[in-house]
Structure formats: structure tokens, C-alpha cells
C-alpha positions in Angstrom: 123.4 121.4 101.4 123.2 118.6 98.8 120.1 120.2 97.3 121.9 123.6 97.1 124.9 122.0 95.3 122.6 120.3 92.7 120.7 123.5 92.1 123.9 125.4 91.7 125.2 122.9 89.2 122.0 123.0 87.3 122.0 126.8 87.2 125.7 126.9 86.0 125.1 124.2 83.4 122.1 126.0 82.0 123.9 129.3 82.0 126.8 127.8 80.0 124.4 126.2 77.6 122.5 129.5 77.1 125.8 131.3 76.5 126.9 128.8 73.9 123.5 129.0 72.1 123.7 132.8 72.2 127.2 132.8 70.6 126.2 130.3 67.9 123.1 132.3 66.9 125.2 135.5 66.7 127.7 133.7 64.5 125.0 132.5 62.1 123.2 135.6 60.6 119.8 134.9 59.1 119.6 134.4 55.4 116.6 134.4 53.1 114.9 131.2 54.1 118.0 129.1 53.3 121.1 127.7 55.0 124.5 129.0 54.0 126.1 126.4 51.8 129.9 125.7 51.7 131.4 128.2 49.3 133.1 126.7 46.3 136.2 128.2 44.6 135.1 130.5 41.8 136.8 132.6 39.1 137.1 136.1 40.4 138.7 139.4 39.3 142.1 140.2 40.6 144.5 143.2 40.8 146.9 143.4 37.8 150.6 143.2 38.5 152.8 144.4 35.7 155.6 142.1 34.8 159.2 143.5 34.7 160.0 141.3 31.7 160.6 143.7 28.8 160.2 140.9 26.3 156.4 140.6 27.0 154.0 143.5 26.3 151.3 143.2 29.0 149.3 146.2 27.7 148.7 145.4 24.0 145.6 147.5 23.6 147.0 150.9 22.7 143.9 152.8 21.5 140.1 152.7 21.2 138.4 155.1 18.8 134.6 155.4 18.7 132.7 157.0 15.7 129.0 157.5 16.2 126.5 158.7 13.5 123.0 159.3 14.8 120.3 159.8 12.1 116.9 160.3 13.5 116.4 157.5 16.1 119.0 155.1 14.8 122.7 155.2 15.9 125.4 153.6 13.7 128.5 152.9 15.8 132.0 151.9 14.8 134.5 150.9 17.4 138.2 150.6 16.4 140.6 148.8 18.8 144.3 149.1 18.0 146.5 146.3 19.3 150.3 146.7 19.1 153.0 144.4 20.4 155.9 146.5 21.8 157.7 143.4 23.3 160.0 140.9 21.6 157.7 137.8 22.0 154.6 136.9 20.0 151.4 137.3 22.0 147.7 136.5 22.0 145.7 139.4 23.3 142.5 138.9 25.2 140.3 141.9 26.1 136.9 141.9 28.0 134.9 145.0 27.3 131.3 146.2 27.7 128.7 147.0 25.1 125.2 148.5 24.9 122.4 146.2 26.0 120.5 147.3 22.9 123.4 146.9 20.4 122.8 144.9 17.2 126.5 143.9 16.6 126.6 143.1 12.8 130.2 143.4 11.5 133.8 142.9 12.3 136.9 143.9 10.2 140.6 143.2 10.8 143.3 145.3 9.3 146.9 144.1 9.3 150.0 144.9 7.2 147.9 146.5 4.5 145.5 143.6 4.3 141.7 143.8 5.2 139.9 140.7 6.5 136.1 140.6 6.9 134.9 138.4 9.7 132.3 135.7 9.2 129.5 134.8 11.6 129.7 131.3 13.0 128.1 129.1 15.7 130.1 129.8 18.8 131.8 126.5 19.1 132.7 126.3 15.4 134.1 129.8 15.6 136.3 128.8 18.6 137.6 125.8 16.6 138.4 127.9 13.6 140.2 130.4 15.8 142.2 127.8 17.7 143.2 126.1 14.4 144.4 129.4 12.9 146.3 130.2 16.2 148.1 126.9 16.1 149.0 127.4 12.4 150.6 130.7 13.1 148.0 132.8 11.4 146.8 136.1 12.8 143.1 135.7 13.8 140.5 137.7 15.7 137.5 136.2 17.6 134.6 138.3 19.0 132.3 136.5 21.5 129.4 137.6 23.6 129.3 136.4 27.2 126.3 138.5 28.2 124.2 141.0 26.2 126.5 143.7 27.5 129.8 141.8 28.0 132.0 141.0 25.0 135.5 139.5 24.6 138.0 140.0 21.8 140.9 137.6 21.2 143.6 138.4 18.7 146.1 135.6 18.1 149.7 135.8 16.8 150.5 139.4 17.2 154.2 139.5 16.3 156.7 142.0 17.8 156.2 145.3 16.1 152.8 144.3 14.7 149.9 146.8 14.7 146.4 145.2 14.3 143.3 147.2 14.0 139.9 145.5 14.8 136.8 147.4 13.9 133.4 146.2 15.2 130.1 147.7 14.0 126.7 147.9 15.6 123.3 149.7 15.4 121.1 150.8 18.2 117.6 152.3 18.5 117.4 155.5 20.6 114.0 155.5 22.4 113.3 158.9 24.0 112.0 159.4 27.5 109.8 162.4 28.1 111.1 164.1 24.9 114.8 163.5 25.9 117.2 161.3 23.9 120.1 159.6 25.4 123.1 157.8 23.9 125.2 155.6 26.2 128.6 154.1 25.4 129.9 151.8 28.2 133.7 151.8 28.5 134.5 149.4 31.3 133.2 146.1 32.7 133.1 146.5 36.5 134.5 143.6 38.7 131.8 141.0 39.2 131.1 139.3 42.5 130.9 135.7 41.4 128.6 133.7 43.5 129.0 129.9 43.6 125.2 129.8 43.0 125.7 131.4 39.6 125.8 129.4 36.4 128.8 131.6 35.5 130.7 130.5 38.6 133.6 129.0 36.6 133.4 131.5 33.7 137.0 132.6 32.9 136.0 136.0 31.6 134.9 137.0 35.1 138.5 136.6 36.3 139.6 139.8 34.7 142.8 141.6 35.8 141.9 145.0 37.1 144.1 148.1 37.7 144.3 149.8 41.1 142.1 152.7 41.8 142.9 155.8 39.8 145.5 154.0 37.7 145.1 154.9 34.0 144.6 152.1 31.5 147.3 153.3 29.0 144.6 152.8 26.3 144.1 156.1 24.4 140.3 156.6 24.2 138.7 159.0 21.7 135.1 159.5 20.6 133.3 161.6 18.0 129.5 161.9 17.3 127.5 163.4 14.5 123.8 164.0 15.1 121.4 164.6 12.2 117.9 165.4 13.5 114.7 166.1 11.7 114.2 169.4 13.6 116.5 171.8 15.5 118.4 170.3 18.4 117.7 172.0 21.7 119.7 171.3 24.9 122.7 168.9 24.3 125.1 167.9 27.2 127.1 165.2 28.8 127.1 165.0 32.6 129.8 162.2 32.5 132.5 163.7 30.2 133.8 167.0 29.0 132.8 167.5 25.3 133.2 170.1 22.6 130.0 170.8 20.5 129.6 172.5 17.2 126.2 173.1 15.5 125.2 173.7 11.9 122.3 173.7 9.4 120.0 175.7 11.7 120.9 173.5 14.6 119.6 170.4 12.9 123.1 168.9 12.9 125.6 168.8 15.7 129.1 167.3 16.0 130.4 166.3 19.5 134.0 165.4 20.3 135.2 164.0 23.5 137.6 166.5 25.3 140.3 164.1 26.5 142.2 166.8 28.5 142.3 166.0 32.2 141.1 162.8 33.8 140.8 159.3 32.2 137.8 158.9 30.0 137.5 155.1 29.8 136.6 154.3 33.4 132.9 155.2 33.3 130.0 155.2 30.9 129.8 158.0 28.4 126.3 159.4 28.4 125.1 162.1 26.0 121.6 163.7 26.5 119.9 165.9 24.0 116.4 167.2 23.3 114.8 168.4 20.1 113.1 171.8 19.9 109.7 171.8 21.4 110.6 168.5 23.1 109.4 166.6 20.0 110.2 163.0 19.2 110.5 161.5 15.8 107.1 159.8 16.0 105.7 157.9 13.1 106.1 154.9 10.8 109.3 153.9 8.9 109.3 151.2 6.2 112.4 149.7 4.7 112.0 147.9 1.3 114.5 145.0 1.0 117.0 145.0 -1.8 117.1 142.1 -4.3 114.9 139.1 -5.1 113.5 137.3 -2.0 114.7 140.1 0.3 112.6 140.9 3.4 110.9 144.2 4.1 111.0 145.7 7.6 109.1 148.4 9.5 109.5 150.4 12.7 106.7 152.4 14.4 107.5 154.8 17.2 104.5 156.6 18.6 104.5 159.2 21.4 102.0 158.4 24.2 100.0 161.0 26.1 101.6 162.7 28.9 101.2 161.5 32.5 98.1 162.5 34.3 98.0 162.0 38.1 95.4 159.4 39.1 92.3 160.7 40.9 92.5 158.0 43.5 95.6 156.0 44.2 95.4 152.9 46.4 97.9 152.5 49.3 101.0 150.5 48.3 103.6 148.6 50.3 107.3 149.0 49.3 110.3 146.9 50.0 113.6 148.6 49.2 116.3 146.0 48.6 119.6 147.9 49.0 123.1 146.7 48.1 125.8 147.6 50.7 128.5 145.3 49.4 132.2 146.3 48.9 131.7 147.6 45.3 129.1 150.1 46.6 131.6 151.6 49.1 132.0 155.3 48.6 130.4 157.2 45.7 127.8 154.5 44.7 126.5 154.0 48.3 126.5 157.7 49.0 124.5 158.4 45.9 122.1 155.5 46.8 121.6 157.0 50.2 120.7 160.4 48.7 118.3 158.7 46.3 116.7 156.6 49.0 116.1 159.7 51.0 114.2 161.2 48.1 112.2 158.0 47.5 111.2 157.4 51.1 110.3 161.1 51.6 108.0 160.8 48.6 105.9 158.1 50.1 102.4 158.9 51.3 101.3 158.4 54.9 98.9 155.7 53.7 101.8 153.7 52.3 103.9 151.1 54.2 107.5 150.2 53.7 110.5 148.2 54.8 114.2 148.2 53.9 116.3 145.0 53.3 120.1 145.6 53.4 122.2 142.9 51.8 125.8 142.0 51.2 127.1 138.5 52.1 123.9 138.1 54.2 120.8 140.3 54.6 118.9 142.1 57.2 115.4 143.7 57.4 115.3 147.0 59.3 111.9 146.1 60.7 110.3 142.6 61.4 107.2 143.9 59.5 106.2 146.8 57.1 105.7 150.1 58.9 103.6 153.1 58.0 105.5 155.8 56.0 105.4 158.3 58.8 108.0 161.0 59.2 109.4 159.3 62.3 109.7 155.8 60.7 111.3 157.3 57.5 113.8 159.2 59.6 114.7 156.1 61.6 115.2 154.1 58.4 117.4 156.8 56.9 119.5 157.1 60.0 120.2 153.4 59.9 121.0 153.3 56.2 123.4 156.3 56.6 125.4 154.3 59.2 126.6 151.7 56.6 129.8 152.3 54.5 129.7 149.2 52.3 131.7 146.0 52.5 131.6 142.3 51.7 130.1 140.2 48.9 126.9 140.6 46.9 124.4 137.8 47.5 121.5 139.3 45.5 119.4 136.2 45.0 118.9 135.3 48.7 118.0 139.0 49.3 115.4 138.9 46.6 114.0 135.6 47.8 113.7 137.0 51.3 111.9 140.1 50.0 109.3 138.0 48.1 108.8 135.7 51.2 107.8 138.6 53.4 104.0 138.4 54.2 101.8 141.3 53.2 98.2 142.4 53.9 95.4 141.4 51.6 94.3 143.9 48.9 97.6 145.8 49.2 99.8 146.1 46.1 103.5 145.6 46.7 106.4 147.1 44.8 110.0 145.9 45.2 112.7 148.5 44.6 116.2 147.1 44.0 119.2 149.5 44.5 122.6 148.1 43.3 125.5 148.6 40.9 124.8 145.1 39.5 128.3 143.7 39.8 127.2 140.0 40.0 127.0 137.0 37.7 123.6 135.7 38.8 121.5 137.5 36.1 119.6 134.4 34.9 118.8 133.2 38.4 117.6 136.7 39.5 115.4 137.1 36.4 113.8 133.7 36.9 113.1 134.5 40.6 111.6 137.9 39.8 109.3 136.6 37.0 108.3 133.6 39.2 107.1 136.0 41.9 105.3 138.5 39.6 102.0 137.7 41.2 103.4 139.0 44.6 105.0 142.2 43.5 106.2 144.2 40.6 109.8 145.4 40.6 111.8 148.6 39.7 115.5 148.6 39.5 117.9 151.4 40.3 121.5 151.1 39.0 123.9 153.3 40.9 127.4 154.1 39.8 129.6 155.2 36.9 129.6 151.9 35.1 126.5 150.0 36.0 125.7 146.5 34.9 122.8 147.6 32.7 122.0 144.0 31.6 121.0 143.2 35.2 119.2 146.5 35.9 117.1 146.4 32.7 116.5 142.6 32.9 115.2 142.8 36.5 112.8 145.6 35.5 111.5 143.7 32.4 111.0 140.5 34.5 109.3 142.5 37.2 107.1 144.5 34.7 108.7 147.7 36.1 111.2 150.2 34.8 115.0 150.5 35.0 116.7 153.7 36.3 120.4 154.4 36.0 122.0 157.1 38.1 125.6 158.0 37.3 125.7 161.3 39.2 124.2 162.4 42.5 122.6 165.3 40.7 120.3 162.8 38.9 118.9 161.4 42.1 116.1 164.0 42.6 115.0 163.8 38.9 114.9 160.0 38.9 113.0 159.8 42.2 110.3 162.1 40.7 110.1 160.0 37.6 109.8 156.8 39.7 106.9 158.4 41.7 105.1 159.4 38.5 105.4 155.9 37.0 104.1 153.9 40.0 101.1 156.2 40.5 99.5 155.4 37.2 100.6 153.9 33.8 100.2 156.3 30.9 98.7 153.6 28.6 97.2 150.2 29.3 95.5 147.4 27.2 97.5 148.5 24.2 96.8 146.9 20.8 98.3 147.4 17.3 96.9 146.4 14.0 97.5 147.1 10.3 94.7 147.7 7.9 95.6 147.1 4.2 99.2 146.2 4.9 100.3 142.6 5.1 102.4 142.8 8.3 103.9 139.8 10.2 106.6 138.7 12.7 105.6 141.7 14.8 107.7 142.5 17.9 106.8 142.7 20.7 104.2 140.0 20.3 102.1 141.6 23.1 102.5 145.3 23.8 103.2 146.1 27.5 101.7 148.9 29.5 103.5 152.2 29.0 105.0 153.7 32.1 106.3 157.3 32.2 106.6 158.9 28.8 108.4 156.4 26.7 107.1 155.9 23.2 105.3 152.9 22.0 107.7 150.9 19.8 106.6 148.2 17.3 109.0 146.3 14.9 108.0 143.9 12.2 108.1 142.7 8.6 105.7 143.5 5.7 105.1 142.2 2.2 103.2 143.3 -0.9 102.4 146.9 -1.6 103.1 149.6 1.0 99.6 150.9 1.6 97.0 151.0 4.3 97.4 152.3 7.9 98.7 151.4 11.3 96.2 151.8 14.2 97.2 151.9 17.8 94.6 151.8 20.5 94.7 151.7 24.3 93.4 153.1 27.6 94.9 156.3 29.0 94.3 158.0 32.4 91.8 160.3 30.6 89.9 157.5 28.7 90.3 155.7 25.4 93.3 156.5 23.3 93.8 156.0 19.6 96.4 157.0 17.0 96.7 156.0 13.4 99.4 156.5 10.7 99.0 156.2 6.9 101.3 153.8 5.0 102.3 155.4 1.7 105.4 156.4 -0.4 106.4 159.0 2.2 107.0 156.3 4.8 109.5 154.3 2.6 113.1 154.7 3.8 115.5 152.9 1.3 118.5 153.8 3.5 117.1 152.4 6.7 118.9 149.0 6.3 119.6 149.0 10.0 115.9 148.0 10.6 116.9 144.5 9.5 119.4 144.1 12.3 117.3 146.0 14.8 114.3 143.7 14.2 116.4 140.6 14.6 118.1 141.9 17.7 114.7 142.7 19.3 113.5 139.1 18.5 116.7 137.6 19.9 116.4 139.7 23.1 112.9 138.5 23.6 114.0 134.9 23.3 116.9 135.5 25.6 114.5 136.9 28.2 112.3 133.8 27.8 115.3 131.5 28.1 116.5 133.3 31.2 113.1 132.9 32.9 112.4 129.3 32.0 116.0 128.0 32.1 117.4 125.2 30.0 118.6 125.6 26.4 115.3 124.9 24.4 115.5 128.2 22.7 119.2 128.0 21.8 118.5 126.7 18.3 116.2 129.6 17.5 118.7 132.2 18.8 121.5 130.6 16.9 119.5 130.5 13.7 118.6 134.2 13.9 122.2 135.1 14.6 123.5 133.2 11.6 120.7 134.4 9.3 121.0 138.1 10.1 124.7 138.1 10.8 124.5 139.2 14.5 126.6 138.5 17.5 124.7 136.5 20.1 125.4 134.3 23.1 125.5 131.4 20.6 127.1 133.0 17.6 130.5 134.7 17.2 132.5 136.6 14.6 135.8 135.0 13.4 138.3 136.6 11.1 141.4 134.8 9.9 144.4 136.2 7.9 145.4 133.3 5.7 149.1 134.3 5.8 151.2 132.1 8.1 153.2 134.7 10.0 154.3 133.0 13.2 156.5 130.0 12.6 156.7 129.1 16.3 153.1 129.6 17.5 153.6 127.4 20.6 155.9 130.1 21.9 153.2 132.7 21.9 152.0 133.9 25.3 148.4 134.9 26.1 148.0 138.4 27.6 144.9 139.5 29.4 144.4 143.2 28.9 143.8 144.7 32.3 140.7 146.9 32.9 140.6 150.2 34.9 138.6 150.2 38.1 135.4 152.1 37.4 135.4 155.6 38.6 134.0 155.9 42.1 134.3 152.1 42.8 136.4 151.1 45.8 139.1 148.5 45.7 137.0 146.6 48.2 135.0 145.5 45.1 137.9 143.1 44.3 137.8 141.5 47.8 134.3 140.2 47.3 134.8 137.5 44.8 137.2 135.2 46.6 136.0 132.0 48.1 134.9 132.4 51.7 134.6 136.2 51.5 131.0 136.3 52.7 131.0 139.4 54.8 127.8 139.8 56.8 125.4 142.7 57.3 126.3 143.9 60.8 123.7 144.9 63.3 121.4 143.4 65.9 120.2 139.8 65.6 117.1 139.0 63.6 113.7 138.8 65.4 113.8 135.0 65.3 117.2 135.1 67.0 116.0 137.5 69.7 113.0 135.2 70.3 115.2 132.2 70.8 117.4 134.2 73.3 114.2 135.3 75.1 113.2 131.6 75.5 116.6 130.6 76.9 116.5 133.5 79.4 112.9 132.6 80.4 114.1 129.1 81.2 116.9 130.4 83.3 114.5 132.6 85.2 112.1 129.7 85.8 114.9 127.4 87.0 116.1 130.2 89.4 112.6 130.6 90.8 112.3 126.8 91.3 115.6 126.7 93.1 114.5 129.5 95.5 111.2 127.8 96.3 113.0 124.6 97.1 115.4 126.5 99.4 112.4 128.2 101.1 110.6 124.8 101.7 113.8 123.4 103.3 114.2 126.3 105.6 110.6 126.2 106.7 110.8 122.5 107.5 
């Protein structure tokens, strides 16, 4: 009897211990090779609550007007923001807004009470000091800062009751065609960012932006007009994101496009305009800008159409890891679109390929412990699992990427990582550094899904991973983008590219090393030149059909005295290259070079800002002025769950079964229980026999 009591106590004790271990393991979902750290308080977006105080105007931004002129491949954009104080107290307005990732912002003008003030470019801290000094003196001032290449902030101090202040910013952008199609994008809203405590922006105040409830209009009157002047007739022209009215003239070489503001709000999603030239031509060739005045620099731009894609004769098997965001901001339209796109991508895999899917939000989960063949059964099983998720929780992108790169793969198999997300995070620099550091393991393609995607993240991930960015704003685009992805990964159009000038003294060429050309994007080369405009440009490379070569003569016909935008575009391209390098290597070693370029060429950068000060002292009691943060609309199709993901402690996990290592541990515990039970039975049998 004593033996039986001991065995029973041992059995019960082991069972309790096993149950506790089981519960602890379920409560601690696996993360990408790292332990969950205590979450710190971070600045996060929040829902805007309108004050009932009639003395304070909480919505000072009354109108945004966008005027775009596209001549050839260069867009000249003017954005006029109108601030008006309809309260009875003086205010300082603060407004966070998006910009194009390719914009060269080169001017700012303030209009107030019949006076016009041109802004000056300054080092960022100096600009802040000048702005704060003007604010404290009661002067109306405007400060334009760049927080990220696609996130800007405008501050306007001392807007008195009844004041109307117009702030006009100007930028240029290069429109690079894709497969003969041109696209102009104007972002209208910064989506709410999940602010991970791992991010260097964890305490950035701009992230804590007030956001309106879903479907609540901003109260900001938004208008846009575009004028397109093309070298040949314009073919198809349309916008899938907004209703537009189009008029054509001059044998279809010119078109005017006006935003049709009737119906739904227009400032809660990216405005995207697509158009083609007749015969699917692109403006290929060489453009030289001669600088004006003594000591002025000369600039050039070469845009060369590559050969069309040719399917490779023999394509080696590839392994794919699809890293899919299922966080709260992806709930609804973005995740539904992502599912449709993934169905196309997975269905396009060949039987010789292998794949896996990593789902992530606050934690992450592999659908399979190892890559599986791209058979119909495996693809259907993966799709069925993906369809069961609705989206929720935070967006821990970096741990998910780290886990994807840590996954072992077979020798002599090339791996491609495909990231699918809306990009609403603040860990851009950390993600770029991780991707570039693992380039020897895999290349990376990034799909941005949603109406207002964080294009800085999507494009930066693709550049770091030597892949290509894709942005899908509408489910109808999913099949087309899936086909384009397939075409790109099968074979580059051009490799081993080289550019050289014969007879022209060219220098400061960007990019310094030409990348392989994927798809049908043109080869683009910026630079400076001196001396006489003569000679030729020679481009050489390797295509799928063999050696490729094109050359262009440099003569009087290539001179474009009106192409002053090339000056800003060259500097913007050089700054972007330095920013990429800084993001990848960390630190601030390149800060001085970026600052110097911004000051020299009058460009907004992460280290330079525009400051405009009206020298008239208008507010005699500036200390009584109140700061007002202009609320932003929630991007179209984004769930209010997106604003629940930034708060401290909101690390919602990916639901599902335990990871393989967890199941293994449970199996060990159960095996121990079985062993102890068998031993107890043998002891009982021996005692009965004796």
C-alpha cells in the first residue's frame, strides 16, 4: 500500500508539473529567435476628440489645392495649404502630411495679409531655433520639416483670430515609366503607425497624430488639377483611385485632368493617375541642362528603354518565403486584397519550387516547420489557413523578417522573400539594415497593400533586398501585379550594365553602379557635365538574348535650357543614395554630406528644413497661443483596429497551434508520464507476484 501511495503521489505531481509547463508554453508564443522584451511606453496615434470650446479652432487646415504640370518625364508640383483661425484665441497649427518618396522639395512661400514671405533653407536645429524665436516674439512663422522621406510636418505659429495664412510648397519629381506606362502618385494621408519600442522613432512626437474615426471627413477641402504635355499623343489615361474629368487638346499631346470632388472624400487615400503614350513609347534619350551664370553647374539625365522581357530557357527551382502582415491595420480591405494577391502568387509557382508562409502581427507563425513543394494540395492548404485570419494586433515586422532569414534552406537553391504589408510601422531603418545584412541569403520583393501605403518602407525594403516594390491600391490590380512579379523573378531584362561617355566630360554620376534591370523599367542615369556639349553616351549590358548596347549622340538638340529641375533631381537622387547607405550602416557619419547637399541645392532633407518668418509682430501675447494638432482622416479601407496597435502592451499574438518546438516539448513531457506509469505498473506486478 505504501508503494502505491508513493507511485500515486509521483504520478499526480508529474501530471501537475506537465500541465503547468503546457500552459506556460501556450502563453509564450515563439518569436523570431528572440525573447519578448518588456514593452516601453511609446508615442502612438489616437482618436481625435473635438473640443466643445468655441474659442479654440481645432481644425485650422481649411483647404489643400494641388497644381501639377507634367512636361515629358518631369512633374512640377505646387501644394497650397490654407490655414484659417475661426476661433477667438491665437493658435499654432501643426499638420503631419505625406509626400512622394521621389519628391525634390525645393521651395516654400507664405502669404499673409497681402505680404509674401519666401522661406530659407536651414540646418534643422537652426530652423527650429529661428521658428521658436519668431513664435515667442509674436511673429507669424512657418516651419517645414521632413521626418521620413515621405512624411513631412508643417507648423504655423501665431495665427490670430480671423487670419488666413496660405503656405505653398513646391517640388519636382521624375516619372519613370514601367512597361510603357507612366504613373503619377500624390499621397494624401499618413496612415497610423504601429510604433514598436525597438524603433529609433519610439519617442517621435509626430507619430502620435490625432486621427478621425472611420468614414469621418476631415473638413479639409481638397482639390487637384493636372496638365500633361507629352512629346507624342497620349493614349489611355485613367485614375482607378479617384473620379476625374479629362479634356484633351493639340492632337492628344496635351491633357488637362481635374479631380471630380462630388461624392466621397478625396483626401483619405493616394491619388494615382496612369497614362500611356501612343504606341507605348517612352521618352527615351538624353537631356542636358546648361547652368545659368558664371560658375553654374551643368546637369544631364539619360533615360533609356531596355529590351522587353524574354522568358528564360531554363529557370532553376526557387524557394519562397511569404511574410504576411495580419495586424490590426490590415483588417478588412487590405487583408482581403492581400489574400487575393497571395492566391495569384502561390498559384503561379512551379511544381519544382518550394515555399512557406510566415504570418505576423505581435508575434509570428510559420505555416509549416519547413519549406514544402508547390503542389496543388500544399498551396490549397496554405490558402485555406490564410483565409481564416481577419487581422488584429500590433505589427512586429523586424522579428518576422529575422525569423524568415534564419530559416534553413537547401544548398544550391535560390531563396526569395516576399513581404506583404501596408507598412504602418516606424522601424524602417532597422528593417533596411536587416534586409541588406542578409542579402547573401535571399533577395526581397515588397508588396504594399492598401489605399495609403507607406511607400518609403515598401520601396526601401525592395532596394535593400535588390528586388522590386509593388503597390496595390485596388483588388483589380492584384492579377496584373502577380504576373509582373512572376516575370521579374524569372529573369532580369539587363545585367552587368555599364555607362560611359565618349567626348563629354561627365562626373558625379548617379547611380555610381548601375543595378540589374528587372521588368521593363528604363535605365536612368543622372550626372553633371562641363566643357562643350559633344560626344556620345554608350550603355552596354547583357540581355536574355545576348549582348545589348545603345548609344546617344550629345549635340545641340539635347540641350534643354528650361530643364532647371534636373539640378534638384540630381541632388535628390544623391541624397536618397546617402540616406539608403546611412539606413543600412547606422550611425550619423553621412549626416554632414546630406546636410551640405540640402543647403547647397535648397532641398528639404531629414537634416535641413524650410523656415519662413513674417517680420511683423502681430501677437502681443504669444504665451497665450495654443498648439493645435490637425487631425488626419483614417485611410480608406483601414479599420479602427489600426489605432489599437500602438499602445504599450498591445502585442496581440498570431493565434493557432503551438510551434513545432513547443509540440516537441509537450511530447517529451507526455513520454515521461507514460514511462513513469509503466514503471509504476511493473512495481505493482512484482509486488503481487511476490
